[in-house]
C-alpha positions in Angstrom: -17.6 -12.2 -16.2 -16.5 -13.3 -19.6 -13.4 -14.4 -21.3 -13.0 -12.0 -24.2 -10.4 -10.8 -26.8 -10.9 -7.2 -25.2 -7.1 -6.4 -25.4 -4.2 -6.6 -27.7 -2.9 -9.5 -25.6 -2.4 -13.2 -27.2 -4.7 -14.6 -24.5 -8.5 -13.9 -23.9 -8.9 -11.3 -21.1 -11.2 -10.8 -18.5 -14.5 -8.8 -18.8 -16.7 -8.2 -15.7 -19.9 -6.5 -16.1 -21.3 -4.9 -12.9 -25.0 -4.6 -13.1 -27.3 -1.7 -12.1 -27.2 0.6 -10.0 -23.3 0.6 -10.8 -23.4 -0.1 -14.4 -19.7 -0.5 -15.0 -18.0 -2.7 -17.4 -14.2 -3.4 -16.3 -11.8 -5.1 -18.8 -8.7 -6.8 -17.6 -5.5 -7.8 -19.5 -4.4 -11.7 -18.6 -0.6 -11.9 -18.8 1.0 -15.3 -18.3 3.8 -15.2 -15.6 5.8 -18.2 -13.7 3.2 -19.9 -11.7 0.2 -18.0 -12.7 -1.4 -15.3 -14.5 -1.2 -11.2 -13.7 -4.7 -9.9 -14.2 -4.5 -6.0 -14.9 -7.5 -3.6 -14.7 -5.9 -0.7 -16.4 -9.0 1.6 -17.3 -11.2 1.5 -14.1 -13.7 4.7 -13.9 -13.5 7.2 -11.2 -16.8 5.9 -9.2 -17.2 5.2 -5.6 -17.6 1.8 -5.7 -16.4 -0.1 -2.6 -16.0 -3.6 -3.5 -17.4 -6.6 -5.3 -17.3 -10.3 -5.1 -16.4 -12.6 -7.9 -17.5 -16.4 -7.0 -16.4 -19.3 -9.2 -18.6 -22.6 -9.2 -15.9 -25.2 -8.4 -13.3 -26.8 -10.5 -15.1 -28.6 -13.6 -12.8 -30.3 -16.2 -14.0 -28.1 -18.8 -13.4 -24.9 -16.4 -11.6 -21.8 -18.1 -9.9 -21.0 -15.2 -8.3 -23.3 -12.9 -6.1 -23.8 -9.7 -2.6 -24.9 -10.4 -1.8 -25.9 -6.7 -3.8 -27.1 -3.7 -4.4 -24.3 -1.5 -5.0 -26.7 1.6 -1.7 -28.3 1.0 1.2 -27.5 3.5 3.6 -25.2 2.0 1.3 -23.5 -0.6 2.1 -20.0 -1.0 -1.1 -17.9 -0.4 0.2 -14.4 -1.1 -1.0 -12.4 -4.0 0.9 -9.3 -4.9 -1.3 -6.0 -5.5 -0.4 -2.7 -6.9 -3.0 0.0 -6.6 -2.7 3.2 -8.8 -5.5 6.0 -8.0 -6.7 8.5 -10.7 -4.6 11.1 -8.8 -1.4 9.4 -9.5 -0.8 7.6 -5.9 0.2 4.1 -5.6 0.0 1.3 -3.3 2.1 -1.9 -3.5 1.3 -4.8 -1.0 1.0 -8.3 -0.4 -2.4 -9.8 0.2 -3.0 -13.3 1.6 -5.8 -15.1 0.0 -8.7 -16.3 2.2 -9.2 -20.1 2.0 -12.3 -20.8 3.8 -12.7 -24.5 2.2 -9.7 -25.3 3.8 -9.7 -23.3 7.2 -10.8 -25.2 10.5 -14.4 -24.6 12.2 -15.4 -24.4 15.8 -18.9 -24.5 17.7 -19.1 -23.2 21.1 -22.0 -23.5 23.6 -22.3 -21.8 27.2 -24.6 -23.2 29.8 -25.1 -21.5 33.2 -26.8 -22.0 36.1 -27.0 -19.0 38.2 -23.4 -17.6 39.0 -21.8 -21.0 37.7 -21.2 -21.3 34.0 -19.8 -24.0 31.6 -18.2 -23.7 28.2 -17.5 -26.4 25.6 -15.8 -25.8 22.1 -15.6 -28.3 19.8 -12.9 -27.9 17.1 -12.7 -29.4 13.6 -10.5 -29.2 10.5 -12.2 -29.0 7.2 -13.0 -32.1 5.4 -10.1 -31.4 2.8 -8.0 -29.1 5.0 -4.9 -29.6 7.0 -5.1 -30.9 10.7 -5.3 -28.5 13.8 -2.0 -28.0 15.5 -2.9 -25.2 18.3 -5.5 -23.2 19.5 -6.3 -20.2 21.9 -9.8 -19.6 23.3 -10.3 -16.1 25.2 -13.7 -15.7 27.3 -16.0 -12.8 27.2 -15.5 -10.1 30.0 -18.6 -11.4 31.7 -17.1 -15.0 32.2 -14.0 -15.6 34.6 -12.0 -18.7 35.5 -13.1 -20.2 38.7 -11.5 -23.2 40.7 -11.7 -25.8 38.1 -9.0 -26.0 35.1 -10.0 -26.3 31.4 -9.2 -29.9 29.7 -9.2 -30.9 26.1 -9.9 -34.3 24.5 -8.3 -35.1 21.3 -7.0 -38.3 19.5 -8.5 -40.4 22.4 -6.3 -38.4 25.1 -7.3 -35.9 27.8 -5.0 -33.0 27.9 -4.5 -29.9 30.2 -3.8 -26.6 28.2 -2.3 -23.5 29.9 -4.8 -21.3 31.5 -5.1 -18.0 33.0 -7.8 -15.7 34.0 -9.6 -15.6 30.6 -7.7 -17.6 28.3 -6.9 -21.0 27.6 -4.4 -22.2 24.9 -2.2 -25.2 24.0 0.1 -26.7 21.0 -1.0 -30.2 20.2 1.8 -32.6 20.5 0.9 -33.4 16.8 -1.8 -32.6 14.4 -5.4 -33.6 15.1 -8.5 -33.4 13.2 -10.9 -32.5 16.0 -10.7 -31.5 19.5 -13.0 -30.6 22.2 -12.1 -27.9 25.0 -14.6 -28.2 28.1 -14.2 -25.3 30.8 -16.3 -25.8 33.9 -16.8 -23.9 36.9 -16.7 -20.6 35.5 -17.9 -17.6 37.3 -20.9 -16.0 35.3 -21.2 -12.4 35.9 -24.7 -10.3 36.3 -24.0 -8.5 33.0 -23.9 -12.3 31.1 -26.6 -11.6 28.6 -28.4 -14.4 26.3 -25.3 -14.1 24.0 -22.1 -13.6 24.4 -18.7 -13.4 21.9 -16.0 -15.9 22.1 -12.6 -15.4 20.6 -11.0 -18.5 19.0 -7.7 -18.5 17.2 -6.8 -21.9 15.7 -3.8 -22.5 13.7 -3.4 -25.7 11.3 -0.5 -27.4 9.8 -0.1 -24.9 7.0 1.0 -22.5 9.9 -1.9 -20.6 8.9 -4.1 -18.9 11.7 -7.8 -18.8 11.6 -9.8 -16.1 14.0 -13.2 -16.8 14.6 -15.6 -14.6 16.9 -18.7 -16.5 17.4 -21.9 -15.1 19.1 -22.9 -18.0 21.5 -26.4 -18.3 23.1 -26.3 -18.5 27.0 -28.7 -21.1 27.8 -29.6 -21.8 31.5 -31.0 -19.7 34.4 -29.5 -16.3 35.3 -28.8 -15.6 38.9 -31.6 -14.3 41.0 -31.6 -10.7 41.8 -31.9 -9.4 45.1 -34.8 -7.2 46.5 
């Protein structure tokens, strides 16, 4: 991508060169607007390009393009207005929320089984420069079900009880936390539980932003013996 005087605008525009096998040049006019810029690609060729990714290598002091707001801060508007015009004249206008992987919380999940009984441990952590965690919801795979033991959560030096159902544990924290550990023991492990299982985690942070994770977790331990 290059900054170039490729349009009639008073500020430089964007020139994107997509290499082979696409071999396409895309020109955008950059227009200053309150709170940011508007980038208009008005002459895209009619080619079946599904998508392309553009990455900026950090914010250096001499960077040509810089953020005007902290995307990790509470209250920052993450929505971007989009207008698409097809070659047949059809239009689509919508709002798109910006992805903020550097601000979003993360999680690691482990599952250990012994025969028909399994235990799950999920460790949630906020991003280094991101907002704290305010709530979570954890859904078990269909091959695991709740037993007699209820899950518990450790956060801020306290042990808390989340709301638990047959395959779901969730809770809002009294105040935001930087890390939390969810422990769920005594789970029933079905015969269809394989070496890997998919767990669904939804984490909400202080921005009221929801992050959904679906990690494939390696199941450790011994499976139940099959009857002959």
